[in-house]
C-alpha positions as CSV (number, residue, x, y, z in Angstrom):
1,M,170.9,-47.8,52.8
2,C,173.4,-49.7,54.9
3,G,172.5,-51.0,58.3
4,R,174.8,-54.0,58.7
5,F,178.0,-55.2,57.1
6,A,180.6,-57.9,57.2
7,A,184.3,-57.0,57.9
8,G,186.3,-60.2,58.2
9,G,189.4,-59.0,56.3
10,R,192.8,-59.0,57.9
11,P,194.3,-55.6,58.6
12,E,197.5,-56.6,56.8
13,D,195.6,-57.3,53.6
14,I,193.8,-53.9,53.9
15,V,197.2,-52.2,54.3
16,D,198.5,-53.8,51.2
17,L,195.4,-53.3,49.1
18,F,195.0,-49.5,49.9
19,G,198.7,-48.6,50.1
20,V,198.4,-47.7,53.8
21,E,201.6,-46.1,55.2
22,Q,200.8,-45.9,58.9
23,W,199.1,-48.5,61.0
24,D,199.4,-49.4,64.7
25,P,199.2,-53.2,65.0
26,E,198.1,-52.8,68.6
27,E,195.0,-51.0,67.4
28,T,193.3,-54.1,66.1
29,L,189.8,-55.7,65.9
30,E,188.5,-59.2,65.7
31,P,186.9,-60.2,62.4
32,N,183.2,-59.2,62.5
33,W,180.7,-60.6,60.0
34,N,177.7,-58.8,61.5
35,V,178.8,-55.2,62.2
36,A,176.0,-53.1,63.6
37,P,175.7,-49.3,64.3
38,T,177.9,-48.1,67.1
39,N,180.3,-51.0,66.5
40,S,183.9,-50.2,65.5
41,A,185.5,-51.0,62.2
42,F,188.7,-50.4,60.2
43,V,188.7,-47.4,57.9
44,V,191.3,-46.0,55.6
45,L,191.9,-42.2,55.7
46,E,194.6,-39.6,55.1
47,R,195.7,-37.0,57.6
48,M,198.8,-35.0,58.4
49,A,201.1,-37.0,60.6
50,R,203.8,-35.9,63.1
51,N,207.1,-35.1,61.5
52,E,205.6,-35.5,58.0
53,P,205.2,-32.6,55.6
54,R,202.3,-34.3,53.8
55,A,199.1,-36.2,54.5
56,V,199.8,-39.9,55.3
57,R,197.4,-42.8,54.5
58,Q,196.4,-44.5,57.7
59,L,194.4,-47.4,58.9
60,R,192.3,-46.5,61.9
61,V,189.6,-48.0,64.1
62,L,186.6,-45.8,64.2
63,R,183.0,-46.1,65.5
64,W,180.1,-46.4,63.1
65,G,177.5,-43.6,63.5
66,L,178.7,-40.1,62.9
67,V,178.6,-37.5,65.7
68,P,178.9,-33.9,64.4
69,Q,181.3,-31.7,66.1
70,W,178.5,-29.4,67.3
71,S,176.4,-32.2,68.8
72,N,175.7,-32.0,72.6
73,T,175.6,-35.7,72.9
74,A,177.1,-38.8,71.2
75,E,173.6,-40.5,71.2
76,T,173.0,-39.1,67.7
77,A,175.3,-41.7,66.3
78,V,172.7,-44.4,66.0
79,K,170.6,-42.2,63.7
80,M,173.6,-41.1,61.5
81,I,175.0,-44.2,60.1
82,N,174.4,-43.2,56.5
83,A,174.7,-39.9,54.5
84,R,172.9,-39.4,51.2
85,A,175.2,-38.7,48.3
86,D,172.7,-36.1,46.8
87,T,172.7,-34.0,50.0
88,V,175.9,-34.7,51.8
89,H,177.5,-31.5,50.6
90,E,174.8,-29.3,52.1
91,K,173.5,-31.1,55.2
92,P,174.9,-29.4,58.4
93,S,175.7,-32.8,59.9
94,Y,177.9,-33.9,57.0
95,R,179.1,-31.0,54.9
96,Q,182.2,-30.2,56.9
97,A,183.2,-33.8,57.0
98,F,182.5,-34.1,53.2
99,A,184.8,-31.2,52.5
100,A,187.7,-32.3,54.7
101,R,187.3,-35.7,56.3
102,R,186.5,-38.5,53.9
103,C,187.5,-42.1,54.3
104,I,187.0,-45.6,52.8
105,L,185.4,-48.5,54.7
106,P,186.8,-51.8,53.4
107,V,184.2,-54.5,53.8
108,D,183.5,-58.0,52.5
109,G,180.0,-56.9,51.7
110,Y,176.8,-55.6,53.4
111,Y,173.4,-57.0,54.3
112,E,170.1,-55.7,53.1
113,W,166.6,-56.8,53.9
114,Q,163.8,-57.2,51.2
115,T,160.1,-57.0,52.3
116,V,158.3,-60.0,50.8
117,P,154.8,-61.6,51.3
118,G,154.6,-64.1,54.2
119,E,152.0,-66.3,55.6
120,R,148.5,-65.0,55.5
121,G,149.7,-61.9,53.8
122,K,151.9,-60.8,56.6
123,P,155.1,-59.2,55.2
124,R,158.4,-60.7,56.2
125,K,162.0,-59.7,55.8
126,K,164.3,-61.6,53.5
127,P,168.0,-60.9,54.0
128,Y,170.6,-60.6,51.3
129,F,174.4,-60.4,51.3
130,V,175.7,-57.9,48.7
131,S,179.3,-58.2,47.6
132,R,181.5,-57.7,44.7
133,A,181.0,-60.4,42.0
134,D,184.8,-60.8,41.6
135,G,185.3,-61.5,45.4
136,T,187.4,-58.4,46.1
137,P,186.5,-56.1,49.0
138,L,184.0,-53.4,48.6
139,A,185.5,-49.9,49.2
140,L,182.6,-48.0,50.7
141,A,182.8,-44.1,50.6
142,G,182.6,-42.7,54.1
143,L,183.0,-39.6,56.1
144,Y,184.5,-39.3,59.6
145,E,184.3,-36.7,62.3
146,F,185.9,-35.8,65.7
147,W,183.6,-35.1,68.7
148,R,184.8,-33.7,72.0
149,D,182.9,-34.9,75.1
150,R,183.0,-31.7,77.3
151,T,181.7,-33.5,80.3
152,V,185.2,-34.9,80.9
153,P,188.6,-33.2,81.1
154,P,190.6,-32.9,77.7
155,D,193.1,-35.5,78.8
156,H,190.5,-38.0,79.8
157,P,190.7,-41.3,77.7
158,R,187.2,-40.8,76.5
159,A,187.4,-37.0,75.8
160,W,187.5,-37.6,72.0
161,L,185.3,-39.8,69.9
162,V,186.0,-40.4,66.2
163,T,183.1,-41.7,64.2
164,F,182.1,-42.4,60.6
165,A,179.1,-42.6,58.3
166,V,178.6,-44.5,55.0
167,V,177.7,-42.5,51.9
168,T,174.6,-44.0,50.1
169,T,173.2,-43.6,46.7
170,E,170.3,-44.9,44.6
171,A,170.4,-48.6,44.1
172,E,171.4,-50.0,40.8
173,E,168.9,-52.1,38.7
174,L,169.9,-55.4,40.3
175,L,169.5,-54.2,43.8
176,A,166.5,-51.9,43.4
177,P,163.9,-54.7,44.0
178,I,165.7,-55.4,47.4
179,H,166.0,-51.8,48.5
180,E,165.9,-48.4,46.8
181,R,169.2,-47.3,48.2
182,M,172.7,-48.8,48.4
183,P,176.1,-47.8,49.9
184,L,178.3,-45.9,47.4
185,F,181.3,-48.0,46.6
186,L,184.4,-46.5,44.9
187,D,186.4,-47.6,42.0
188,P,190.2,-47.9,42.7
189,S,190.8,-45.0,40.3
190,T,189.0,-42.6,42.6
191,W,190.5,-43.7,45.9
192,D,193.4,-41.2,45.9
193,E,191.2,-38.2,45.1
194,W,188.5,-39.2,47.6
195,L,191.0,-39.6,50.4
196,D,193.0,-36.5,49.6
197,P,192.3,-33.9,52.4
198,A,193.6,-31.1,50.2
199,A,190.7,-31.7,47.8
200,D,188.0,-29.5,49.5
201,D,185.9,-28.1,46.6
202,P,182.4,-29.6,47.2
203,E,181.5,-29.3,43.6
204,E,184.6,-31.1,42.4
205,L,184.1,-33.8,45.1
206,R,180.6,-34.5,44.0
207,R,182.0,-35.8,40.7
208,L,183.2,-38.8,42.7
209,L,179.7,-39.6,44.0
210,I,178.9,-41.7,41.0
211,P,179.0,-45.4,41.5
212,P,180.8,-47.7,39.0
213,P,178.7,-49.1,36.2
214,P,176.1,-51.8,37.2
215,G,177.2,-55.4,37.1
216,A,180.0,-55.4,39.7
217,L,177.7,-56.6,42.6
218,L,176.2,-59.9,43.5
219,A,173.2,-60.2,45.9
220,T,172.9,-63.6,47.6
221,P,170.0,-64.7,49.8
222,V,171.3,-65.5,53.3
223,A,169.9,-67.0,56.5
224,P,167.6,-64.9,58.8
225,A,170.1,-65.5,61.6
226,V,171.9,-62.4,60.5
227,G,169.0,-60.3,61.8
228,N,170.2,-61.1,65.4
229,I,173.4,-59.1,66.1
230,R,174.4,-61.8,68.6
231,N,175.1,-64.1,65.6
232,N,178.5,-63.7,64.2
233,G,180.6,-65.8,61.8
234,P,181.4,-66.3,58.1
235,E,178.5,-68.6,57.8
236,L,176.2,-65.5,57.8
237,M,177.4,-64.8,54.3
238,E,176.7,-68.3,52.9
239,P,173.8,-68.8,50.4
240,Y,170.4,-69.7,51.8
241,T,167.8,-71.4,49.5
242,E,164.1,-70.7,49.1
243,V,163.4,-74.2,50.4
244,E,165.1,-73.3,53.6
245,Y,163.1,-70.1,53.8
246,E,159.9,-72.0,53.6
247,T,160.9,-74.0,56.6
248,T,162.1,-71.1,58.7
249,L,159.9,-69.2,61.2
250,F,160.1,-65.4,60.7
């Protein structure tokens, strides 16, 4: 699964890496190394743009936690941060977005917690930071959706909410001892097809839900401070030794 991630990259670098054509520099975010559900993050997507005859690749700021169009409330977002790759094409909450509204979430990496024995047999959570071994950003497969708040007028600033979820798959061999699932990250060769809104055949799209071969990821033990969302900074991604774990209260 994916319940926390780090997004400290500069939007200018994301624009260059993903070939973004449209981005409003005023729509910006501070680097966030401890992004939690309902926080906002940069996502890359393609949509028809004004005065353009084709879909345009854009960098947008969306909120994490997908709210389906038919939902009566935005409160469902906290429960819908992930979408399983094996059922995303058929689940009512995700199937429309899977067919027409796919995006990429560029991140430095994500955090995962492994349950390990603690003092007197009491389990404790050991956090890891999972990133690409080559140091390049992870391109997580995502879905996005528009939700209309009908309790306010259509022209109200909060009338529309745009949210996203991260697609997850079975964990590869290296990560399985930490957690059974992992975010699905995309190889650059599949970015164009994944983002193309004209690609709407669910069966064809499911071919893209295969993660790259194992070996691309590195799991690094990190400090338990990442468990508190008030803690934020690049130091959260730094390695944390077993000796330090033994002297830390959990």
